[in-house]
C-alpha positions in Angstrom: 0.0 0.0 0.0 1.1 3.6 -0.7 0.2 6.5 1.6 0.8 10.0 0.3 0.2 12.6 3.1 -0.1 16.3 2.4 2.8 16.6 0.0 3.6 20.0 -1.4 6.1 21.3 -4.0 6.7 24.8 -5.3 9.2 25.7 -8.0 11.1 29.0 -8.1 10.2 29.5 -4.5 10.6 33.2 -3.4 10.7 34.3 -6.9 8.1 36.3 -8.9 7.7 33.1 -11.0 7.0 30.9 -8.0 4.5 28.1 -8.9 2.8 25.9 -6.4 2.8 22.6 -8.4 1.5 20.4 -5.6 -0.7 21.9 -2.9 -1.3 19.4 -0.1 -1.9 16.1 -2.0 -3.4 13.3 0.0 -3.9 9.8 -1.5 -4.2 6.2 -0.3 -3.3 3.7 -2.9 -4.2 0.0 -2.3 -2.2 -2.9 -3.5 -3.3 -3.7 -7.1 -5.0 -0.4 -7.7 -4.8 0.8 -11.4 -5.4 4.5 -11.1 -5.8 6.7 -14.1 -5.0 10.4 -13.5 -6.6 13.3 -15.5 -6.5 17.1 -15.3 -5.7 20.1 -17.3 -2.2 21.2 -18.3 -0.3 22.5 -15.2 -2.7 20.7 -12.8 0.2 18.8 -11.1 -0.2 15.3 -12.7 3.3 14.8 -14.0 4.8 16.7 -11.0 3.0 14.2 -8.7 4.6 11.2 -10.6 8.0 12.9 -10.4 7.5 13.3 -6.7 6.7 9.7 -6.2 9.7 8.7 -8.4 12.1 10.9 -6.4 13.0 13.2 -9.3 13.1 16.0 -6.8 12.5 16.4 -3.0 9.1 17.5 -1.9 8.9 20.6 0.2 6.7 18.9 2.9 4.6 15.9 3.5 5.3 12.2 3.6 5.4 9.3 1.1 5.2 5.8 2.5 5.5 2.7 0.4 5.0 -0.8 2.0 5.6 0.7 5.5 8.9 2.3 4.3 9.1 6.1 4.5 10.7 6.9 1.2 10.1 10.7 1.4 13.8 11.5 1.5 15.0 8.6 -0.7 16.8 9.7 -3.8 15.6 8.6 -7.2 18.2 5.9 -7.7 17.3 4.3 -4.4 13.6 4.3 -5.2 14.3 2.7 -8.6 14.4 -0.7 -6.9 10.8 -0.3 -6.1 9.4 1.9 -8.8 9.1 1.2 -12.5 8.4 4.1 -14.9 7.5 4.7 -18.5 7.8 8.2 -19.9 5.9 10.0 -22.7 9.0 10.1 -24.9 9.8 6.6 -26.2 13.5 7.5 -26.4 13.8 8.1 -22.6 13.1 4.5 -21.4 15.8 2.7 -23.4 19.5 3.2 -24.4 19.5 3.5 -28.2 23.2 2.7 -28.5 22.7 -0.7 -26.7 21.2 -3.8 -28.1 17.7 -5.1 -27.1 19.3 -7.8 -24.9 21.7 -5.4 -23.3 18.8 -3.1 -22.4 16.9 -6.0 -20.9 19.9 -7.2 -19.0 20.2 -3.7 -17.4 16.5 -3.8 -16.5 16.8 -7.3 -15.1 19.5 -6.0 -12.6 17.4 -3.3 -11.1 17.7 -3.3 -7.4 20.4 -6.0 -7.5 24.2 -6.0 -7.3 25.5 -5.6 -10.9 29.2 -6.5 -10.5 31.6 -5.9 -13.4 30.3 -8.4 -15.9 28.1 -7.1 -18.7 27.8 -10.4 -20.6 24.4 -11.9 -21.2 24.2 -15.5 -20.3 22.3 -18.1 -22.3 19.8 -18.7 -19.6 19.1 -14.9 -19.5 18.8 -14.8 -23.3 16.1 -17.5 -23.3 14.2 -15.6 -20.5 14.4 -12.4 -22.6 13.1 -14.2 -25.7 10.1 -15.5 -23.7 9.2 -12.1 -22.4 9.7 -10.4 -25.8 7.4 -12.9 -27.5 4.6 -11.7 -25.3 4.8 -8.3 -27.1 3.9 -9.9 -30.4 6.4 -7.7 -32.3 9.0 -10.2 -33.4 11.6 -8.6 -31.1 12.5 -12.0 -29.7 14.3 -12.6 -33.0 16.2 -9.3 -32.8 18.1 -9.5 -29.5 21.3 -8.3 -31.1 19.6 -5.3 -32.8 20.4 -1.8 -31.5 17.4 -0.3 -29.8 17.9 2.9 -31.7 16.8 1.1 -34.9 13.3 0.4 -33.4 10.2 2.4 -34.1 8.7 4.6 -31.4 6.0 2.1 -30.7 8.5 -0.8 -30.5 10.7 1.1 -28.1 7.7 2.1 -25.9 6.6 -1.6 -25.8 10.2 -2.6 -24.9 10.2 0.1 -22.2 7.0 -1.3 -20.7 8.6 -4.7 -20.6 11.8 -3.3 -19.0 9.9 -1.4 -16.4 8.1 -4.6 -15.3 10.8 -7.2 -15.9 11.6 -7.1 -12.2 8.2 -6.7 -10.6 8.0 -3.1 -9.3 6.0 -2.3 -6.2 4.7 0.8 -8.1 4.4 1.4 -11.8 4.3 5.0 -13.1 3.0 5.7 -16.6 3.3 9.4 -17.6 1.2 9.9 -20.8 3.2 6.9 -22.2 1.1 6.7 -25.4 0.8 10.5 -26.2 3.7 10.6 -28.6 2.5 7.6 -30.6 0.1 7.3 -33.6 -3.4 6.1 -32.7 -2.9 2.5 -33.9 0.4 2.1 -32.1 -1.0 3.8 -29.0 -3.8 1.3 -28.9 -1.3 -1.6 -29.1 0.8 -0.2 -26.2 -2.4 0.4 -24.2 -3.5 -3.2 -24.8 -0.1 -4.4 -23.7 -0.3 -2.1 -20.6 -3.6 -3.6 -19.6 -2.3 -7.1 -20.1 0.9 -6.6 -18.1 -0.7 -4.7 -15.3 -3.5 -7.2 -15.0 -1.4 -10.4 -15.2 1.1 -9.1 -12.6 -1.5 -7.3 -10.5 0.7 -4.2 -10.5 -0.1 -1.1 -8.4 -0.2 1.5 -11.2 -0.7 5.2 -11.6 -1.2 6.3 -15.2 -1.4 10.0 -16.3 -3.5 10.6 -19.5 -5.1 13.5 -21.3 -7.5 11.1 -23.0 -10.6 10.8 -20.9 -11.9 7.7 -22.8 -8.7 5.9 -21.7 -9.1 7.2 -18.2 -12.6 5.8 -18.0 -11.9 2.5 -19.8 -8.7 1.5 -18.1 -8.1 0.8 -14.4 -10.4 0.4 -11.4 -10.1 4.0 -10.1 -9.9 7.5 -11.6 -8.6 10.7 -9.9 -8.6 14.3 -11.2 -6.0 16.9 -10.4 -6.7 20.6 -10.3 -4.4 23.3 -9.0 -2.1 20.8 -7.5 -4.7 18.9 -5.5 -6.8 15.7 -5.9 -10.3 17.1 -6.4 -12.1 13.9 -7.7 -11.6 10.2 -6.7 -14.0 7.7 -8.4 -14.0 3.9 -8.3 -16.3 0.9 -8.4 -19.6 1.2 -10.2 -19.5 4.9 -10.3 -16.4 4.7 -12.5 -17.9 1.9 -14.7 -20.9 4.1 -15.4 -18.9 7.3 -16.2 -19.1 9.0 -19.5 -16.8 11.5 -21.1 -19.6 14.1 -20.9 -19.8 13.5 -17.1 -16.1 14.3 -16.6 -16.3 17.4 -18.8 -19.2 18.7 -16.8 -17.4 18.1 -13.5 -14.2 19.6 -14.9 -16.1 22.7 -16.1 -17.6 23.2 -12.7 -14.2 23.0 -11.1 -12.8 25.6 -13.6 -15.7 27.9 -12.9 -15.3 31.2 -14.8 -11.9 30.1 -16.1 -13.8 28.3 -18.8 -12.8 25.0 -20.3 -10.2 26.1 -22.7 -8.3 22.9 -22.1 -10.9 20.2 -22.8 -8.3 17.5 -22.8 -8.2 14.9 -25.6 -11.3 13.0 -26.3 -9.5 10.5 -28.5 
C-alpha cells in the first residue's frame, strides 16, 4: 500500500515566477490499484509522478510505500521499487545498446551488478520468452540496437523493461501520447495485459478521458495541485466523457474549459 500525506512542491520559491505545483496532495493507494489520472495542463499530474519517483525532493509531507518512509530517498534508491514509462519513447531505453543489453540492465534493477556485462544463455532465453509476449517479433532481434526500433516498439520494450523485475509501483506518464493512434492502442492493450497479469499497483497519467474511463479500477482528477475527484467501483464503470467534462467545467468555474483535454 502507498500512503501520500499532504505533499507540497513549489518551483522558483521566493521568486516572482513561483509556482505551487503540488498543494497538499493526500492519497491512499491500495495494492493492485490501477489508477488513471486526469486534469488540465499544469494541474500537477506529472509533477506528482515525479515526486513519487524521487525526481526532486518534496517541500513537505510524507510518502510511505510498504511501511517504508521513502520521502527523502533519492531517485536511484527508489528505482528498486518503482518502474516508470515516460511520454518520450526515447527516454526509457538506451539507443546505443542492443535489445538484450537493455533488458539485461533492467533485469539487474535493485540487484548488485558487479563488473560483468555479458548476457548468459539462460538470461537470453528468458528475454526471448518475455519479448514474445509483445507480439512484435523482437525475440528474434536480440542483437539489434534499440535505436533502430520504431517509437512504438521502443515504448513496448520500455513497458517490458519497467516490469521485468516486478515493481511495487508502476508510473506511466502519458506513455502513449507521442504515438500514432494505432500504435498507442497496441501499447495500451499491452499495458492492460501486463498490469492485469502481474496485479501491479499502477498510476497512469493521461489526457485522454476515454482511456481514463476504460482502463483501471479507479480515476482521480487533479486541479491546481490537488486531488479534487476520486472515483472507483460502479461509479467509474458508469462514467461517460460528458460527465467528466461537466465536473471539470464546474471546477474551472469562470476560467472556462479552454483545455478540454483529448477525447481520442
